[in-house]
N, C-alpha and C positions, 0 to 999 in steps of 0.2 A: 719216637720219644713219647713218654707217658704224659698225659695232660696234667697240668698243675693248676690248682685252685687256691687263690690267696685266702687266708683266714687268719684270725687272731685267736690265740688260746687265752681265755679269761675264766678263772675259777673252774678249771677242768673241762670247759666246754669250748668248742670251736665256734667263732663268730665269722660267718662267711663274708668275703669282700664284695666288691661291686659286681663281679661275675656271678655271684650266687653259688649255691651248692650244686654238685653234679647231679644229674637226673638219675634217680634210682627208685626201685619199687618201694612202697611203704614197708617198714620193718625189715628191710634187707640190709644186713651188715655189709659194709664195704671196707676193704683194707685201705689204709692211707699211709703216706710217707709224710712225716713232719720234719722240717729242718728248722732249727732254732737259729735265727739270724742275729738276734740281739745278744751281745755279750753280757748285758746287765743281769741276765738270768743265772749266770754262773757265779759261784762264790769268788770273792776277791782272793788272789794269791798272796801269800805272806812272803813277799820277796825279801824283806829285810831279814827275817829269821832264816830263810834259805841261804842268803849270802853270808850270814854270820856262821852258820853250820859249815859251809864250804870253806870259809876262811880258817875255821878251827881245824878242819881236816888238813888243809894245806900247811898251816903252821906246825902241825904235828909231823910233817914230813910225808903225808899222804899214805895210801895203802902200801904195805911193804911185803905182804905175804903171798904175792901172786907169782913170784918167780920170773923167769925170763920169757917174755912174750914170743920171741922168735923161736925158742926151743919148743914152747907149747904148740905153736903153729906147725912146726915140722913133725912133731909127734902126732898131732891130729890128722894131718894129711897122710902120714905113713899108715895109720890104722884103717883108713877108709878104703874099701874096695871100690874100684872104678866100674861103672856100668858097662857091660858087654865085654869085659876082659876076664880071662881065666887066671886064677892065682895058683 
């Protein structure tokens, strides 16, 4: 398992936690993995607008131009060649 060093990203710079930064030579670039754990960094979803759009689609009867899904699946499987089989 790769070592993990806790840090806080503030103003585009990492502030290392209690364990400190990993030991590296001066001016040596090191690749890092950053996982954002706080959801407040993400923009808030507009759930009300999404729900209204889905309700409008449902009220209009939903999508109608897709055809029969069972027929589509049969056609898709019939067109595909199976690995290791001669046709």
